[in-house]
DSSP file (Angstrom, degrees, kcal/mol; ACC not computed):
  #  RESIDUE AA STRUCTURE BP1 BP2  ACC     N-H-->O    O-->H-N    N-H-->O    O-->H-N    TCO  KAPPA ALPHA  PHI   PSI    X-CA   Y-CA   Z-CA
    1    1 A R              0   0    0      0, 0.0     2,-0.0     0, 0.0     0, 0.0   0.000 360.0 360.0 360.0 135.4   84.1   82.8   99.6
    2    2 A R        -     0   0    0      1,-0.0     0, 0.0     0, 0.0     0, 0.0  -0.309 360.0-154.1 -68.4 153.9   87.1   82.1   97.5
    3    3 A R        -     0   0    0     -2,-0.0     2,-0.1     2,-0.0    -1,-0.0  -0.995  19.3-113.1-132.4 139.2   90.1   84.4   97.5
    4    4 A P        -     0   0    0      0, 0.0     0, 0.0     0, 0.0     0, 0.0  -0.421  24.7-152.2 -70.8 142.5   92.6   84.9   94.8
    5    5 A E        -     0   0    0     -2,-0.1    -2,-0.0     2,-0.0     0, 0.0  -0.955  18.8-121.8-114.2 125.4   96.1   83.8   95.6
    6    6 A P        -     0   0    0      0, 0.0     2,-0.5     0, 0.0     5,-0.0  -0.324  19.5-154.7 -70.4 150.9   99.1   85.6   93.7
    7    7 A I    >   -     0   0    0      0, 0.0     3,-2.0     0, 0.0     4,-0.1  -0.988  23.3-119.2-125.4 116.5  101.4   83.3   91.7
    8    8 A D  T 3  S+     0   0    0     -2,-0.5     0, 0.0     1,-0.3     0, 0.0  -0.303  96.5  17.5 -56.6 134.0  104.9   84.7   91.3
    9    9 A G  T 3  S+     0   0    0      1,-0.0    -1,-0.3     3,-0.0     0, 0.0   0.382  95.8 103.0  85.8  -2.5  105.8   85.3   87.7
   10   10 A S    <   +     0   0    0     -3,-2.0    -2,-0.1     2,-0.0     2,-0.1   0.323  47.2 121.0 -93.8  10.0  102.2   85.1   86.4
   11   11 A E        +     0   0    0     -4,-0.1     2,-0.3     2,-0.0    -3,-0.0  -0.425  34.9 167.9 -74.3 150.2  101.8   88.9   85.9
   12   12 A K        -     0   0    0     -2,-0.1     2,-0.5     2,-0.0    -2,-0.0  -0.980  29.1-126.4-152.4 158.1  100.9   90.1   82.5
   13   13 A T        +     0   0    0     -2,-0.3     2,-0.3     2,-0.0    -2,-0.0  -0.921  28.4 169.6-110.5 133.0   99.7   93.3   80.7
   14   14 A E        -     0   0    0     -2,-0.5     2,-0.4     2,-0.0    -2,-0.0  -0.924  27.5-129.9-133.9 162.6   96.7   93.5   78.5
   15   15 A V        +     0   0    0     -2,-0.3     2,-0.3     0, 0.0    -2,-0.0  -0.958  27.6 179.9-112.5 129.9   94.8   96.4   76.9
   16   16 A F        -     0   0    0     -2,-0.4     3,-0.1     1,-0.1    -2,-0.0  -0.918  30.1-146.9-129.8 155.3   91.0   96.6   77.2
   17   17 A D  S    S+     0   0    0     -2,-0.3     2,-0.4     1,-0.3    -1,-0.1   0.823  88.5  20.3 -82.8 -35.8   88.3   99.0   76.0
   18   18 A T        -     0   0    0      2,-0.0     2,-0.4     0, 0.0    -1,-0.3  -0.993  59.8-171.6-137.2 142.8   86.1   98.5   79.0
   19   19 A I        -     0   0    0     -2,-0.4     2,-0.7    -3,-0.1    -3,-0.0  -0.999   9.8-157.6-128.9 129.7   86.5   97.2   82.5
   20   20 A I        -     0   0    0     -2,-0.4     2,-0.6     2,-0.0    50,-0.1  -0.937  11.9-147.2-106.4 116.1   83.6   96.6   84.8
   21   21 A A        +     0   0    0     -2,-0.7     2,-0.3     1,-0.1     3,-0.1  -0.737  26.0 166.2 -82.1 123.3   84.6   96.7   88.4
   22   22 A A        +     0   0    0     -2,-0.6    48,-0.1     1,-0.1    -1,-0.1  -0.726  11.4 149.9-136.1  80.3   82.5   94.2   90.4
   23   23 A I        -     0   0    0     -2,-0.3    -1,-0.1     2,-0.1    -2,-0.0   0.505  55.0-122.2-106.3  -2.2   84.1   93.8   93.8
   24   24 A G        +     0   0    0      1,-0.2     2,-0.2    42,-0.1    -2,-0.0   0.845  54.8 150.4  72.2  35.4   81.1   93.1   95.9
   25   25 A Q        -     0   0    0     41,-0.1    -1,-0.2     1,-0.0    41,-0.1  -0.660  45.7-114.1 -93.7 158.4   81.4   95.9   98.5
   26   26 A Y        -     0   0    0     -2,-0.2    37,-0.1     1,-0.1    16,-0.1  -0.595  39.3-100.1 -91.1 155.6   78.5   97.6  100.3
   27   27 A P        -     0   0    0      0, 0.0     2,-0.6     0, 0.0    -1,-0.1  -0.245  10.6-144.9 -68.7 154.4   77.8  101.2   99.7
   28   28 A D        -     0   0    0      2,-0.0    14,-0.0    14,-0.0    13,-0.0  -0.855  31.3-163.5-111.9  85.6   78.8  104.1  101.9
   29   29 A T        -     0   0    0     -2,-0.6     5,-0.1    12,-0.2     8,-0.0  -0.669  13.5-130.7 -80.4 111.6   75.6  106.2  101.1
   30   30 A P    >   -     0   0    0      0, 0.0     3,-2.0     0, 0.0     4,-0.4  -0.280  15.9-122.5 -58.3 143.1   76.0  109.8  102.1
   31   31 A E  G >  S+     0   0    0      1,-0.3     3,-0.9     2,-0.2    -2,-0.0   0.714 107.2  68.6 -62.2 -20.7   73.2  111.2  104.1
   32   32 A G  G 3  S+     0   0    0      1,-0.2    -1,-0.3     2,-0.1    -3,-0.0   0.631  84.0  71.5 -70.8 -15.0   72.5  113.9  101.6
   33   33 A F  G <  S-     0   0    0     -3,-2.0    -1,-0.2     2,-0.1    -2,-0.2   0.688  90.4-148.5 -72.3 -22.3   71.3  111.3   99.2
   34   34 A M    <   +     0   0    0     -3,-0.9     2,-0.4    -4,-0.4    -3,-0.1   0.844  46.9 136.8  53.3  42.3   68.2  110.8  101.4
   35   35 A V        -     0   0    0     -5,-0.3    -1,-0.2    18,-0.1     2,-0.2  -0.929  55.3-115.5-112.1 145.1   67.8  107.2  100.6
   36   36 A E        -     0   0    0     -2,-0.4     8,-2.7     8,-0.3     2,-0.3  -0.497  31.9-171.2 -75.4 144.9   67.0  104.5  103.2
   37   37 A A  B     -A   43   0A   0      6,-0.3     6,-0.2    -2,-0.2     5,-0.1  -0.968  18.0-121.1-131.5 153.1   69.5  101.8  104.0
   38   38 A G    >   -     0   0    0      4,-2.7     3,-1.4    -2,-0.3     6,-0.0  -0.216  43.3 -89.3 -76.4 175.0   69.3   98.6  106.0
   39   39 A K  T 3  S+     0   0    0      1,-0.3    -1,-0.1     2,-0.1    -2,-0.0   0.831 128.6  54.5 -47.5 -42.9   71.5   97.7  108.9
   40   40 A S  T 3  S-     0   0    0      2,-0.1    -1,-0.3     1,-0.1     3,-0.1   0.508 119.2-108.8 -74.8  -5.1   74.1   96.1  106.6
   41   41 A G  S <  S+     0   0    0     -3,-1.4   -12,-0.2     1,-0.3    -2,-0.1   0.329  72.3 139.8  92.3  -6.7   74.3   99.4  104.5
   42   42 A K        -     0   0    0     -5,-0.1    -4,-2.7     1,-0.1    -1,-0.3  -0.475  61.1-107.6 -74.2 150.0   72.5   98.0  101.4
   43   43 A I  B     -A   37   0A   0     20,-3.3     2,-0.4    -6,-0.2    -6,-0.3  -0.523  30.0-124.6 -79.7 136.2   70.1  100.5   99.9
   44   44 A T        +     0   0    0     -8,-2.7     9,-0.5    -2,-0.2     2,-0.3  -0.678  39.9 168.3 -84.7 129.6   66.4   99.7  100.5
   45   45 A V  B     -B   52   0B   0     -2,-0.4     2,-0.3     7,-0.1     7,-0.2  -0.958  44.8 -94.9-135.6 160.5   64.3   99.5   97.3
   46   46 A D     >  -     0   0    0      5,-2.2     4,-2.5    -2,-0.3     3,-0.3  -0.575  36.7-138.6 -60.2 124.4   60.9   98.4   96.1
   47   47 A R  T  4 S+     0   0    0     -2,-0.3    -1,-0.1     1,-0.2    -3,-0.0   0.799  97.0  44.7 -64.2 -26.3   61.6   94.9   94.9
   48   48 A D  T  4 S+     0   0    0      1,-0.1    -1,-0.2     3,-0.1    35,-0.0   0.788 129.2  19.9 -85.1 -30.0   59.4   95.4   91.8
   49   49 A T  T  4 S-     0   0    0     -3,-0.3    -2,-0.2     2,-0.1     3,-0.1   0.548  88.7-130.7-120.3 -16.1   60.4   98.8   90.5
   50   50 A L     <  +     0   0    0     -4,-2.5     9,-2.6     1,-0.2     2,-0.3   0.657  56.4 150.4  65.5  16.3   64.0   99.3   92.2
   51   51 A A  B     -C   58   0C   0      7,-0.2    -5,-2.2    -5,-0.2     7,-0.3  -0.577  35.4-145.3 -71.9 133.2   62.7  102.7   93.3
   52   52 A T  B     -B   45   0B   0      5,-2.9     5,-0.2     2,-0.3    -7,-0.1  -0.208  32.6 -91.1 -87.0-171.6   64.3  104.0   96.6
   53   53 A S  S    S+     0   0    0     -9,-0.5     2,-0.5   -17,-0.2   -18,-0.1   0.733 106.7  83.1 -78.4 -13.8   62.7  106.0   99.3
   54   54 A A  S >  S-     0   0    0      3,-0.1     3,-1.7   -18,-0.1    -2,-0.3  -0.739  93.1-111.2 -84.8 129.8   63.9  109.2   97.6
   55   55 A K  T 3  S+     0   0    0     -2,-0.5     3,-0.1     1,-0.3    -2,-0.1  -0.365 100.5  14.7 -58.7 132.0   61.6  110.4   94.8
   56   56 A G  T 3  S+     0   0    0      1,-0.2     2,-0.5    -4,-0.1    -1,-0.3   0.534 102.7 112.6  84.1   7.9   63.1  110.0   91.3
   57   57 A V    <   +     0   0    0     -3,-1.7    -5,-2.9    -5,-0.2     2,-0.3  -0.955  38.8 177.6-121.0 129.2   66.0  107.7   92.6
   58   58 A W  B     -C   51   0C   0     -2,-0.5     2,-0.3    -7,-0.3    -7,-0.2  -0.876   4.9-172.8-119.2 151.9   66.4  104.1   91.7
   59   59 A A        +     0   0    0     -9,-2.6     2,-0.3    -2,-0.3    -2,-0.0  -0.952  11.0 153.4-142.7 162.4   69.3  101.7   92.7
   60   60 A G    >   +     0   0    0     -2,-0.3     3,-0.6    19,-0.0    13,-0.1  -0.944  34.5  60.9-167.2-171.0   70.5   98.2   92.0
   61   61 A G  T >> S-     0   0    0     -2,-0.3     4,-2.8    11,-0.2     3,-1.8  -0.376 111.3 -24.2  76.3-153.2   73.5   95.9   91.9
   62   62 A D  H 3> S+     0   0    0      1,-0.3     4,-1.8     2,-0.2    -1,-0.2   0.798 130.4  70.2 -67.0 -27.3   75.6   95.1   95.0
   63   63 A G  H <4 S+     0   0    0     -3,-0.6   -20,-3.3     1,-0.2    -1,-0.3   0.736 115.6  24.7 -63.6 -18.9   74.5   98.3   96.6
   64   64 A V  H <4 S+     0   0    0     -3,-1.8    -2,-0.2   -22,-0.2    -1,-0.2   0.776 134.4  30.3-109.2 -41.7   71.0   96.6   96.9
   65   65 A T  H  < S-     0   0    0     -4,-2.8    -3,-0.2     1,-0.3    -2,-0.2   0.625  98.5-127.1 -95.7 -14.9   71.6   92.9   96.9
   66   66 A G  S  < S-     0   0    0     -4,-1.8    -1,-0.3    -5,-0.4    -2,-0.2  -0.354  71.5  -3.8  83.9-178.1   75.0   92.6   98.5
   67   67 A P  S    S+     0   0    0      0, 0.0     2,-0.3     0, 0.0   -41,-0.0  -0.107  85.3 134.5 -51.6 127.2   77.7   90.7   96.8
   68   68 A A        -     0   0    0      1,-0.0    -6,-0.1     0, 0.0     2,-0.1  -0.853  54.9 -59.2-156.7-174.7   76.4   89.0   93.5
   69   69 A S     >  -     0   0    0     -2,-0.3     4,-1.8     1,-0.1     5,-0.1  -0.341  38.0-120.6 -76.6 152.6   77.4   88.5   90.0
   70   70 A V  H  > S+     0   0    0      1,-0.2     4,-2.2     2,-0.2     5,-0.1   0.793 115.5  58.0 -63.0 -29.6   78.1   91.3   87.5
   71   71 A V  H  > S+     0   0    0      2,-0.2     4,-1.8     1,-0.2    -1,-0.2   0.873 105.0  50.7 -66.7 -37.5   75.3   89.7   85.3
   72   72 A E  H  > S+     0   0    0      2,-0.2     4,-2.3     1,-0.2   -11,-0.2   0.898 110.2  48.4 -61.7 -44.7   72.9   90.2   88.1
   73   73 A A  H  X S+     0   0    0     -4,-1.8     4,-2.0     1,-0.2    -2,-0.2   0.922 111.4  49.2 -62.8 -47.9   73.9   93.8   88.6
   74   74 A I  H  X S+     0   0    0     -4,-2.2     4,-2.1     2,-0.2    -1,-0.2   0.844 108.9  53.5 -64.4 -32.0   73.5   94.5   84.8
   75   75 A A  H  X S+     0   0    0     -4,-1.8     4,-2.6     2,-0.2    -1,-0.2   0.906 109.5  48.5 -72.1 -38.7   70.1   92.9   84.8
   76   76 A Q  H  X S+     0   0    0     -4,-2.3     4,-2.9     1,-0.2    -2,-0.2   0.894 108.8  54.2 -65.4 -34.5   69.0   95.2   87.7
   77   77 A G  H  X S+     0   0    0     -4,-2.0     4,-2.2     2,-0.2    -2,-0.2   0.934 110.3  46.0 -58.1 -50.3   70.4   98.1   85.8
   78   78 A R  H  X S+     0   0    0     -4,-2.1     4,-1.9     2,-0.2    -1,-0.2   0.902 113.1  50.1 -57.1 -48.4   68.2   97.1   82.8
   79   79 A R  H  X S+     0   0    0     -4,-2.6     4,-2.2     1,-0.2    -2,-0.2   0.922 110.7  49.6 -57.4 -47.2   65.2   96.6   85.0
   80   80 A G  H  X S+     0   0    0     -4,-2.9     4,-2.2     1,-0.2    -2,-0.2   0.834 108.0  53.2 -63.9 -36.7   65.7   99.9   86.6
   81   81 A A  H  X S+     0   0    0     -4,-2.2     4,-2.3     2,-0.2    -1,-0.2   0.846 106.0  51.7 -64.8 -33.5   66.0  101.6   83.4
   82   82 A E  H  X S+     0   0    0     -4,-1.9     4,-1.9     2,-0.2    -2,-0.2   0.917 112.2  48.4 -69.2 -41.7   62.7  100.2   82.1
   83   83 A E  H  < S+     0   0    0     -4,-2.2    -2,-0.2     1,-0.2    -1,-0.2   0.895 110.0  51.0 -67.0 -33.3   61.0  101.5   85.4
   84   84 A I  H  < S+     0   0    0     -4,-2.2    -1,-0.2     1,-0.2    -2,-0.2   0.946 107.0  54.2 -65.5 -43.4   62.6  104.8   85.0
   85   85 A D  H  <        0   0    0     -4,-2.3    -1,-0.2     1,-0.3    -2,-0.2   0.867 360.0 360.0 -52.8 -40.9   61.3  105.0   81.4
   86   86 A K     <        0   0    0     -4,-1.9    -1,-0.3    -5,-0.1    -2,-0.2   0.515 360.0 360.0 -63.1 360.0   57.8  104.3   82.6
């Protein structure tokens, strides 16, 4: 996986309305959440509905797939929302 390399003098400041942090880390799921996780720490979900082992809890994004793109995480969020709505 590629890693960013700092370039002296390349720093700049910009203003944004929204920032989406997508850094590809695995979740540290507290035991109190009562959701199953695999050995790698990724949350276990039903592949079709994104429902977790805890009733009424859905999950998606890097917490489920591991490192992926922000587009894939957003797509899972939308799919999860559709399932929640059902």
